[in-house]
C-alpha positions as CSV (number, residue, x, y, z in Angstrom):
1,M,-205.1,-6.6,-100.0
2,T,-202.1,-6.4,-102.1
3,R,-199.1,-3.4,-101.2
4,F,-197.4,-4.7,-104.3
5,D,-198.3,-2.1,-107.2
6,P,-195.2,-2.8,-109.9
7,A,-197.3,0.3,-112.2
8,T,-196.2,-1.8,-115.6
9,E,-198.7,-0.1,-117.8
10,D,-198.2,3.4,-116.4
11,F,-194.1,3.2,-117.3
12,V,-194.8,1.5,-120.2
13,W,-197.1,4.4,-121.0
14,L,-194.7,7.1,-120.4
15,L,-191.8,5.7,-121.8
16,R,-193.9,5.3,-125.3
17,H,-195.9,8.7,-125.1
18,V,-194.5,11.1,-122.6
19,V,-190.4,10.2,-122.9
20,S,-188.1,10.9,-125.3
21,T,-186.0,7.9,-126.0
22,Q,-185.2,7.9,-130.0
23,D,-181.3,9.3,-128.0
24,I,-181.2,6.2,-126.0
25,L,-182.4,3.3,-127.6
26,T,-180.8,1.2,-130.6
27,S,-181.3,-1.7,-132.8
28,D,-180.4,-4.3,-130.2
29,V,-182.4,-2.5,-126.9
30,D,-185.8,-1.1,-129.1
31,L,-188.8,-0.1,-126.9
32,D,-190.3,-3.5,-127.3
33,T,-187.3,-4.9,-125.7
34,L,-187.7,-2.5,-122.7
35,E,-191.2,-3.3,-122.0
36,Q,-190.2,-7.4,-122.3
37,V,-187.3,-6.5,-119.0
38,I,-190.7,-4.2,-118.0
39,D,-192.6,-7.0,-117.5
40,T,-190.5,-9.8,-116.7
41,A,-188.6,-7.7,-113.8
42,A,-192.2,-6.9,-112.5
43,S,-193.4,-10.7,-112.4
44,F,-190.1,-11.7,-110.8
45,I,-190.6,-8.8,-107.8
46,G,-194.3,-10.3,-107.9
47,D,-193.6,-14.0,-107.1
48,R,-190.0,-13.3,-105.4
49,I,-189.3,-10.0,-103.8
50,A,-193.1,-8.9,-102.8
51,P,-193.7,-12.3,-100.4
52,I,-190.9,-11.2,-98.2
53,N,-192.1,-8.0,-97.3
54,A,-193.9,-9.1,-94.2
55,A,-190.4,-11.0,-93.3
56,S,-188.5,-7.6,-93.8
57,E,-191.0,-6.3,-91.7
58,E,-192.4,-8.4,-88.6
59,V,-189.0,-10.7,-88.6
60,G,-186.7,-7.9,-89.5
61,V,-182.4,-8.4,-89.3
62,S,-180.9,-10.4,-86.3
63,M,-177.0,-10.6,-85.2
64,V,-176.1,-14.4,-84.7
65,D,-172.7,-15.2,-83.2
66,G,-171.1,-11.6,-84.3
67,R,-172.5,-11.4,-88.0
68,V,-176.2,-10.6,-89.5
69,V,-179.2,-12.7,-90.2
70,T,-180.9,-11.1,-93.0
71,P,-184.6,-11.9,-92.4
72,P,-186.5,-15.2,-94.0
73,G,-186.7,-15.7,-97.9
74,W,-183.4,-12.9,-98.4
75,R,-181.0,-15.6,-99.3
76,G,-182.7,-17.2,-102.2
77,A,-184.2,-14.3,-103.3
78,W,-180.8,-12.9,-103.5
79,R,-179.8,-15.8,-105.6
80,E,-182.0,-15.7,-107.9
81,W,-181.8,-12.0,-108.4
82,G,-178.2,-12.7,-109.1
83,E,-179.1,-15.6,-111.3
84,G,-181.7,-13.6,-113.1
85,G,-179.2,-10.7,-114.3
86,W,-180.6,-8.3,-112.4
87,A,-177.6,-7.6,-110.3
88,G,-175.8,-5.8,-113.1
89,L,-179.1,-4.9,-115.2
90,A,-177.8,-1.4,-116.8
91,M,-173.9,-2.3,-115.8
92,P,-170.9,-2.7,-119.2
93,A,-171.4,-6.4,-120.5
94,D,-167.2,-5.8,-120.3
95,H,-167.7,-5.6,-116.4
96,G,-170.0,-8.5,-116.6
97,G,-173.0,-6.6,-116.7
98,Q,-176.5,-6.8,-119.3
99,A,-175.8,-3.2,-120.8
100,M,-179.2,-2.3,-121.0
101,P,-179.5,1.5,-120.6
102,F,-180.2,2.5,-117.3
103,L,-183.5,3.6,-118.2
104,A,-184.4,-0.1,-118.0
105,Q,-182.7,0.1,-114.5
106,A,-184.7,2.8,-113.0
107,V,-187.8,1.2,-113.6
108,V,-186.7,-2.0,-112.3
109,A,-185.4,-0.4,-109.2
110,T,-188.3,1.9,-108.9
111,M,-190.3,-1.8,-108.6
112,L,-187.8,-3.2,-106.3
113,G,-188.6,0.1,-103.8
114,A,-192.2,-0.7,-104.0
115,A,-191.6,-4.5,-103.3
116,D,-189.0,-4.0,-100.7
117,V,-187.2,-1.3,-100.4
118,A,-185.2,-2.5,-97.9
119,F,-183.8,-5.4,-100.2
120,A,-183.7,-2.8,-102.8
121,M,-181.0,-0.9,-100.8
122,V,-178.9,-3.8,-101.3
123,S,-178.6,-3.9,-105.0
124,A,-178.4,0.0,-105.0
125,S,-175.6,0.1,-102.9
126,A,-173.5,-3.0,-105.0
127,R,-174.4,-0.9,-107.9
128,G,-172.7,2.8,-106.5
129,A,-169.9,0.7,-105.8
130,A,-169.5,-0.6,-109.4
131,S,-169.7,3.0,-111.2
132,V,-166.5,4.2,-108.4
133,L,-164.2,1.5,-108.9
134,A,-165.5,2.3,-112.9
135,A,-164.9,5.6,-112.7
136,H,-161.8,5.6,-110.1
137,G,-160.4,2.1,-109.5
138,S,-157.4,0.5,-110.8
139,D,-157.4,-2.5,-113.5
140,A,-156.6,-4.9,-111.1
141,Q,-159.8,-4.0,-108.6
142,K,-162.4,-3.6,-111.7
143,G,-161.4,-6.8,-112.9
144,T,-161.4,-8.5,-110.0
145,C,-164.3,-6.7,-108.6
146,L,-166.9,-5.6,-110.9
147,P,-167.7,-8.9,-112.8
148,R,-168.8,-10.7,-109.2
149,L,-170.8,-7.2,-108.2
150,A,-172.8,-7.5,-111.5
151,S,-173.5,-10.6,-111.1
152,G,-174.9,-10.4,-107.0
153,E,-172.1,-12.8,-106.5
154,W,-170.6,-10.5,-104.5
155,T,-172.5,-7.0,-102.2
156,A,-171.4,-3.6,-100.9
157,T,-171.7,-0.2,-99.3
158,I,-170.6,2.9,-98.9
159,V,-169.1,3.6,-95.3
160,I,-168.7,7.3,-94.3
161,T,-170.4,8.3,-91.4
162,E,-168.7,8.9,-87.9
163,P,-170.2,9.7,-84.1
164,Q,-168.4,13.1,-84.7
165,A,-169.0,13.1,-88.1
166,G,-172.6,13.0,-89.6
167,S,-172.7,15.4,-93.0
168,D,-169.8,17.0,-91.9
169,V,-167.5,14.4,-93.3
170,G,-164.4,17.1,-92.7
171,L,-164.3,15.9,-89.3
172,I,-163.9,12.4,-90.2
173,R,-161.0,10.6,-87.9
174,T,-161.1,6.9,-89.5
175,K,-157.3,6.2,-89.7
176,A,-155.3,4.6,-92.9
177,V,-151.8,4.0,-92.0
178,P,-149.5,3.3,-95.3
179,Q,-148.2,-0.5,-95.5
180,A,-145.1,-1.7,-97.3
181,D,-146.9,-3.8,-99.6
182,G,-149.0,-0.9,-101.0
183,S,-152.2,-1.5,-99.3
184,H,-153.6,0.5,-95.9
185,A,-154.8,-0.6,-92.6
186,L,-157.4,1.3,-91.2
187,S,-158.5,2.0,-88.5
188,G,-161.6,3.5,-86.1
189,T,-166.1,3.3,-85.9
190,K,-168.4,4.0,-88.5
191,I,-172.0,3.9,-88.0
192,F,-175.8,4.1,-89.6
193,I,-174.5,1.4,-92.0
194,S,-176.4,-0.2,-94.0
195,G,-175.9,-3.7,-95.6
196,G,-172.4,-3.0,-93.4
197,D,-172.9,-6.8,-92.5
198,H,-175.0,-10.1,-94.2
199,D,-175.5,-13.4,-95.1
200,L,-176.5,-12.7,-98.9
201,S,-172.7,-12.7,-100.3
202,E,-169.6,-14.5,-98.9
203,Q,-167.9,-10.7,-99.8
204,I,-169.1,-7.6,-99.2
205,L,-167.0,-4.7,-99.7
206,H,-166.7,-1.9,-98.1
207,I,-166.2,1.8,-99.9
208,V,-164.6,3.6,-97.1
209,L,-164.0,6.9,-97.1
210,A,-160.7,7.8,-94.2
211,R,-157.6,9.8,-93.3
212,V,-154.3,8.8,-94.7
213,E,-152.3,9.5,-91.2
214,G,-150.1,12.7,-91.5
215,A,-153.3,14.0,-94.1
216,A,-154.8,17.4,-94.0
217,P,-157.5,18.3,-92.0
218,G,-160.5,18.5,-93.9
219,V,-162.4,17.1,-97.0
220,K,-159.0,17.9,-98.6
221,G,-157.5,15.1,-96.2
222,L,-159.9,12.8,-97.3
223,T,-158.9,8.8,-98.9
224,L,-161.1,6.4,-100.7
225,F,-160.7,3.3,-100.3
226,L,-161.8,-0.6,-100.7
227,V,-161.9,-2.7,-97.9
228,P,-163.2,-6.1,-98.6
229,S,-165.3,-7.9,-95.4
230,R,-162.7,-11.0,-96.6
231,H,-159.2,-11.2,-97.9
232,F,-159.4,-12.1,-101.8
233,D,-156.7,-13.1,-104.8
234,A,-156.6,-12.0,-108.6
235,D,-159.1,-14.6,-109.0
236,G,-161.9,-13.8,-106.8
237,T,-160.4,-16.6,-104.3
238,L,-161.7,-15.9,-100.7
239,G,-159.2,-15.8,-97.9
240,D,-159.6,-15.4,-94.1
241,H,-162.0,-12.4,-92.5
242,N,-160.4,-8.2,-92.9
243,G,-160.5,-6.3,-90.0
244,V,-163.7,-5.7,-90.3
245,R,-166.8,-5.8,-87.6
246,A,-170.3,-5.2,-87.0
247,S,-170.2,-4.8,-83.9
248,R,-174.0,-3.9,-83.5
249,I,-177.4,-3.6,-85.8
250,E,-179.2,0.1,-85.0
251,E,-182.8,-0.1,-84.2
252,K,-184.7,1.3,-86.3
253,M,-188.6,2.9,-86.7
254,G,-188.2,1.2,-90.4
255,L,-186.9,-1.0,-93.0
256,H,-186.3,-3.2,-90.3
257,G,-185.0,-6.0,-93.3
258,S,-182.3,-3.5,-93.6
259,A,-179.3,-4.1,-91.3
260,T,-178.2,-0.5,-90.1
261,C,-174.7,-1.1,-88.5
262,V,-171.9,0.2,-86.0
263,L,-169.1,-0.8,-87.8
264,D,-165.6,-1.7,-85.8
265,L,-162.2,-1.3,-88.6
266,E,-159.4,-3.0,-86.6
267,A,-156.4,-2.6,-88.8
268,A,-158.5,-3.3,-91.2
269,Q,-156.7,-3.8,-95.4
270,G,-157.4,-1.5,-97.0
271,F,-156.9,-0.5,-100.8
272,Q,-156.6,2.9,-102.4
273,I,-159.8,4.5,-105.0
274,G,-157.8,6.6,-106.8
275,A,-155.7,9.5,-105.5
276,E,-154.7,10.5,-102.5
277,G,-156.7,13.6,-100.5
278,Q,-159.2,12.8,-103.7
279,G,-161.6,10.5,-102.1
280,L,-164.6,12.7,-101.5
281,G,-164.5,13.4,-105.5
282,A,-164.2,9.9,-106.3
283,L,-166.9,9.6,-103.7
284,F,-170.1,11.7,-105.0
285,V,-169.7,9.2,-107.7
286,M,-171.6,7.0,-105.8
287,M,-173.1,9.2,-103.9
288,N,-175.0,11.1,-107.1
289,E,-175.8,8.2,-107.9
290,L,-177.8,6.9,-104.7
291,R,-179.3,9.7,-104.5
292,L,-181.2,8.9,-107.4
293,E,-181.7,5.6,-105.7
294,V,-183.6,7.6,-103.6
295,A,-185.9,8.9,-105.5
296,L,-186.6,6.2,-107.4
297,S,-187.4,3.8,-104.0
298,A,-189.7,7.3,-102.9
299,V,-191.3,6.4,-106.0
300,G,-191.7,2.9,-105.3
301,L,-192.9,3.5,-101.5
302,C,-195.5,6.3,-103.3
303,A,-197.2,3.4,-106.0
304,G,-197.3,0.9,-103.3
305,A,-199.2,3.3,-100.4
306,T,-201.0,4.6,-103.1
307,R,-202.2,0.8,-104.5
308,H,-203.0,-0.2,-100.9
309,A,-205.4,3.0,-100.0
310,E,-206.7,2.7,-103.0
311,A,-207.8,-1.0,-102.2
312,Y,-209.3,-0.4,-99.1
313,A,-211.8,2.8,-100.2
314,Q,-213.3,1.5,-102.8
315,E,-214.0,-1.8,-99.9
316,R,-215.2,0.3,-97.1
317,L,-218.4,1.0,-97.0
318,Q,-219.0,4.0,-94.4
319,G,-221.7,6.7,-94.6
320,R,-224.1,7.6,-97.1
321,D,-222.8,9.8,-101.0
322,L,-224.3,13.0,-102.6
323,S,-227.4,11.3,-103.4
324,G,-228.7,9.5,-100.2
325,K,-227.8,6.0,-101.0
326,G,-225.2,3.9,-99.0
327,P,-223.4,2.9,-97.5
328,A,-221.1,3.5,-99.7
329,A,-217.6,3.2,-100.6
330,I,-215.5,6.2,-98.9
331,S,-213.3,6.3,-102.7
332,G,-216.8,8.4,-103.1
333,H,-216.3,10.9,-100.3
334,P,-214.7,14.0,-101.5
335,D,-212.3,14.7,-99.2
336,V,-211.5,10.7,-99.6
337,R,-210.9,11.6,-103.2
338,R,-209.2,14.5,-102.6
339,M,-206.5,12.5,-100.8
340,L,-207.0,9.8,-103.6
341,D,-205.5,12.5,-105.9
342,I,-203.0,13.7,-104.1
343,M,-201.7,10.2,-104.0
344,A,-202.0,9.9,-107.8
345,A,-201.0,13.7,-108.7
346,L,-197.5,13.1,-106.6
347,T,-197.4,9.5,-107.5
348,E,-197.3,9.4,-111.0
349,G,-195.6,12.7,-111.9
350,G,-192.9,11.6,-109.8
351,R,-192.8,8.2,-111.4
352,A,-192.3,10.5,-115.1
353,L,-189.8,13.0,-113.6
354,I,-187.3,9.9,-112.8
355,L,-188.1,8.6,-116.1
356,E,-186.5,12.0,-117.9
357,A,-183.9,11.8,-114.8
358,A,-182.2,8.3,-116.0
359,R,-183.0,9.9,-119.8
360,L,-180.8,12.3,-119.0
361,V,-177.9,9.7,-117.2
362,D,-178.2,7.4,-119.9
363,L,-177.3,10.7,-122.4
364,D,-174.5,11.6,-120.3
365,Q,-173.0,8.3,-120.4
366,H,-173.7,7.4,-124.3
367,G,-174.6,10.3,-125.6
368,E,-173.6,10.4,-129.2
369,T,-171.1,13.6,-129.1
370,P,-169.5,15.2,-125.7
371,D,-171.8,18.7,-126.5
372,I,-174.8,16.3,-126.0
373,R,-173.5,14.6,-123.2
374,R,-172.3,18.2,-121.6
375,D,-175.5,18.7,-121.8
376,A,-177.0,15.5,-120.0
377,A,-174.2,15.4,-117.6
378,D,-175.4,20.0,-116.7
379,R,-179.2,19.1,-116.7
380,L,-178.5,15.9,-114.7
381,A,-176.5,17.8,-112.0
382,W,-179.0,20.1,-111.5
383,L,-182.0,18.0,-111.7
384,L,-181.3,15.5,-109.1
385,P,-181.1,17.3,-106.1
386,I,-184.7,18.6,-107.1
387,C,-185.7,14.8,-107.5
388,K,-184.2,13.6,-104.4
389,A,-185.5,16.1,-102.2
390,A,-188.8,16.7,-103.7
391,L,-189.9,12.8,-104.2
392,S,-188.6,11.8,-100.6
393,D,-190.8,14.9,-99.4
394,N,-193.5,13.4,-101.2
395,A,-193.3,10.0,-99.8
396,L,-193.8,11.0,-96.3
397,D,-196.9,13.5,-97.6
398,V,-198.5,10.4,-100.0
399,T,-197.6,8.1,-97.5
400,N,-199.6,9.8,-94.3
401,H,-202.7,10.3,-96.6
402,G,-202.5,6.6,-96.5
403,I,-202.7,6.4,-93.0
404,Q,-205.7,9.1,-92.8
405,I,-207.5,7.3,-95.8
406,R,-208.1,4.2,-93.1
407,G,-208.9,5.9,-90.5
408,G,-208.1,4.7,-87.2
409,H,-207.3,0.9,-88.9
410,G,-204.3,2.9,-90.6
411,Y,-202.7,3.5,-87.6
412,V,-202.9,0.3,-86.0
413,R,-200.1,-2.0,-87.2
414,E,-202.0,-5.1,-88.3
415,S,-203.4,-2.7,-91.4
416,G,-200.2,-2.5,-93.2
417,A,-200.2,1.5,-94.2
418,E,-198.5,2.9,-90.8
419,Q,-195.4,0.3,-92.5
420,F,-195.0,2.7,-95.7
421,Y,-195.0,5.5,-93.4
422,R,-192.1,4.5,-91.3
423,D,-190.0,2.8,-94.6
424,A,-190.8,6.2,-96.4
425,R,-189.6,8.8,-92.9
426,V,-185.7,8.3,-93.8
427,L,-185.7,9.1,-97.1
428,P,-185.4,12.5,-96.2
429,I,-182.7,11.8,-94.1
430,Y,-179.9,9.5,-95.8
431,E,-178.0,10.2,-98.6
432,G,-177.5,13.7,-98.0
433,A,-180.6,15.6,-95.6
434,N,-182.8,17.3,-97.8
435,G,-182.4,20.8,-96.2
436,I,-178.3,20.0,-97.0
437,H,-179.7,19.4,-100.7
438,A,-181.5,23.0,-100.6
439,G,-179.1,25.5,-100.3
440,A,-176.7,23.9,-102.0
441,L,-179.4,24.3,-104.6
442,A,-179.9,27.8,-103.4
443,T,-176.4,28.6,-102.7
444,R,-173.5,26.7,-104.7
445,G,-176.0,25.3,-107.9
446,L,-177.1,28.7,-108.8
447,Q,-174.0,30.1,-108.4
448,K,-171.3,27.9,-109.9
449,D,-172.5,28.9,-113.9
450,G,-174.2,32.7,-112.8
451,G,-177.7,31.0,-113.0
452,A,-177.0,28.9,-116.6
453,S,-178.6,25.5,-115.7
454,A,-181.6,27.2,-113.4
455,R,-182.2,29.2,-116.9
456,A,-182.4,26.1,-118.6
457,F,-184.7,24.1,-116.7
458,I,-186.6,27.2,-116.6
459,D,-186.2,27.0,-120.8
460,L,-187.3,23.4,-121.0
461,M,-190.5,24.0,-119.4
462,Q,-191.6,27.3,-121.3
463,A,-191.4,25.4,-124.4
464,D,-193.5,22.8,-123.7
465,V,-195.4,25.7,-122.4
466,D,-195.4,27.2,-125.6
467,A,-195.7,23.8,-127.5
468,T,-199.0,23.4,-126.3
469,A,-200.7,26.7,-127.1
470,G,-203.9,26.6,-128.1
471,E,-205.0,22.6,-127.0
472,A,-207.8,23.0,-124.6
473,A,-207.4,19.4,-122.9
474,V,-204.9,21.0,-120.9
475,Q,-205.3,24.8,-120.7
476,A,-205.5,24.4,-116.6
477,I,-202.2,22.7,-115.7
478,R,-200.7,24.3,-118.8
479,A,-201.4,27.6,-116.9
480,C,-200.2,26.1,-113.8
481,L,-197.2,26.3,-115.3
482,E,-196.4,29.0,-117.1
483,D,-197.8,31.5,-113.6
484,G,-194.9,28.8,-111.7
485,I,-192.1,29.6,-114.4
486,A,-193.0,33.2,-113.7
487,G,-192.6,33.2,-110.1
488,F,-190.0,29.9,-110.1
489,R,-187.7,32.6,-112.2
490,A,-188.3,36.2,-110.6
491,T,-187.3,34.3,-107.5
492,T,-183.8,32.7,-109.2
493,E,-182.9,36.0,-110.4
494,M,-183.2,37.4,-106.5
495,L,-181.1,34.6,-105.5
496,L,-178.5,34.9,-107.9
497,T,-178.8,38.8,-107.3
498,R,-178.5,39.1,-103.8
499,A,-175.9,35.9,-102.9
500,E,-174.3,37.8,-100.6
501,Q,-176.6,37.7,-98.2
502,A,-176.0,34.6,-97.7
503,E,-178.0,33.6,-94.4
504,A,-181.1,34.9,-96.3
505,V,-180.6,32.3,-99.2
506,L,-179.7,29.6,-96.9
507,L,-183.1,30.3,-95.0
508,V,-185.5,30.3,-97.9
509,S,-183.5,27.1,-99.8
510,Y,-185.6,24.8,-98.5
511,D,-188.8,26.5,-99.9
512,Y,-186.7,27.2,-103.0
513,I,-186.3,23.7,-103.8
514,T,-190.1,22.6,-102.7
515,L,-190.8,25.2,-105.2
516,A,-188.6,23.6,-108.0
517,G,-190.1,19.9,-106.9
518,R,-193.6,21.6,-107.6
519,L,-193.3,23.0,-110.5
520,A,-191.0,19.8,-112.3
521,L,-194.0,17.7,-111.5
522,A,-196.4,20.4,-112.6
523,W,-194.0,20.0,-116.4
524,M,-194.2,16.6,-116.3
525,W,-198.3,17.1,-115.8
526,L,-198.4,19.2,-118.9
527,R,-196.1,16.3,-121.1
528,M,-199.1,13.4,-119.5
529,A,-201.7,15.6,-120.2
530,A,-200.7,16.6,-124.2
531,A,-199.6,13.6,-125.0
532,D,-200.1,13.1,-128.4
533,V,-202.6,9.1,-128.3
534,P,-205.9,7.8,-129.9
535,A,-208.4,9.4,-128.6
536,D,-209.5,6.3,-126.9
537,D,-206.7,5.7,-125.6
538,A,-206.9,3.9,-121.9
539,L,-205.0,6.5,-119.3
540,I,-205.7,9.6,-120.9
541,G,-208.5,10.2,-119.7
542,H,-207.6,9.8,-116.0
543,K,-204.1,11.6,-116.8
544,R,-205.8,15.0,-117.3
545,R,-208.1,14.7,-114.9
546,I,-205.1,14.4,-112.2
547,A,-203.5,17.0,-114.4
548,A,-206.1,19.1,-113.9
549,F,-206.3,18.4,-110.1
550,Y,-202.3,19.1,-109.7
551,A,-202.8,22.7,-111.2
552,L,-206.2,23.4,-108.9
553,H,-204.2,21.8,-105.9
554,Y,-200.2,23.2,-106.3
555,G,-200.9,26.0,-108.2
556,P,-201.9,27.9,-105.7
557,E,-199.0,26.7,-103.3
558,M,-196.6,27.4,-105.7
559,A,-197.4,31.0,-105.7
560,M,-197.9,31.0,-101.5
561,L,-194.0,29.4,-102.1
562,V,-192.7,32.6,-103.7
563,A,-194.5,34.7,-101.6
564,R,-193.5,33.4,-99.0
565,I,-189.4,33.3,-100.0
566,A,-189.4,37.2,-101.4
567,A,-191.1,38.0,-97.8
568,K,-188.4,36.2,-95.7
569,M,-185.1,37.7,-98.2
570,N,-186.7,41.2,-97.8
571,D,-187.1,41.0,-94.0
572,M,-184.2,43.1,-92.5
573,N,-183.7,40.4,-90.0
574,A,-183.3,37.4,-92.2
575,G,-182.5,39.2,-94.9
576,R,-179.0,40.9,-93.3
577,A,-176.2,40.1,-95.2
578,A,-174.4,37.6,-93.6
579,T,-171.0,35.6,-93.0
580,A,-172.4,32.1,-92.7
581,T,-170.4,29.2,-94.0
582,Q,-171.4,25.6,-94.4
583,P,-169.1,23.0,-93.7
584,A,-167.8,20.7,-97.3
585,L,-171.7,17.9,-96.7
586,V,-172.5,14.9,-98.7
């Protein structure tokens, strides 16, 4: 039974009818070009990446003679991924990339996550590292490293976490000692490093957060370093291995194809990226990209789980239908249909939302005027944590329903349904735990501009509500969104006026980001249901039915979240003024 769903038809439909692309596409890259890229990517990923998912799950990674060996089929697939130009799809041409819009990259990354999310992580880390080097690297670092990352010849990792320093990066102890040649010798132990070692490339560029010897404690003493797995010359010629060693691969619940390593740095040569003491700021370029990558992977996993469940539900004959005929396909049973509709609502709504976020990335990077770029950056900063938290949480809901639809067969590994859930379970944890994103959104995210970003988010949604007044086909989802906006606006203003009650705000922050996520998907569903398409459009009937379902199912939940936040804030114990503080977290 098929697991891979590239959702090509839906992506193209969204780009043509829902997502505004006129400020992004050019005469060189128009919608037809974008559609060709999507079709070609779907074919390649379906033919070469999706088939290795079984090896990722069943064989996984291993350690042989001190080096990590990837699952069968990975090396050939990675080589073809690079040769096809996919590794550098959205990287600038002068860095060796294809210079496609990030919108194209987002679609391809989502498809890759649908095929094999462990494999997708390798490509995502390399892209994130390239962005850090492009923004903060030296000319020499850019000239040597970026073309090789774009081609897939080299790969990269992000190296932050230590045994005592998880989300609180201010506790990092890895030491960087200045050397006479201007480099640093890094020593320390890092944990949970995805792709910390592998056999896909001869060179792995480790982007390491460390503390220069004698630097201040906390985050102000952290500096970012480029630590290659092998020494290299300016022309890219590789030398001996550097002092970086993977001493262990973690045994994980899921993502068996991804080598999550303990990395020991033993006087490893590193080269400073950006200014000393500014490591966390430089790193956030990569962290923000990887958080969006989590959302892309989440939607990809949702697509696979939904396709898998739909196929089973249509084939599995059990019981009788409401007319008394049977045995009937379980897809017609009301409770199974409810679960399938939930999966469709969260998957397709999430797909629209990641395209909106990707559009903002393109405008942030390539908008015609400073005002356009500034506005896009502000909107993206607000939307990014919502995408990461909401869509990763949704992936757990979707994959869990995929198991439930199969009943006992879903609980058996042979069915493959439970792998979706196991692979998805890490998404709310890594690249910043969702609770941390929630706390940051409800405090710093709201307060940094006096609530302007939240109000701009509200205004965008309200504009679509106003524009669809009188359209009978969308009234259920329109009313749902309008009511949700009213509740979200009142909740936002309450959090702003009571910002000094730090503990109370943090206690309701997860409800707040969940509310924002449900609201964002309601917005996407209104836009899909109101799409200006011909009457015989193949998808519009389905879109309007699921939009109405979303309104009925999640509208009351949004009202509940609004009420729950108010109740918690008004409780004397939860709402007391507090001096609660949060460490500097990533």
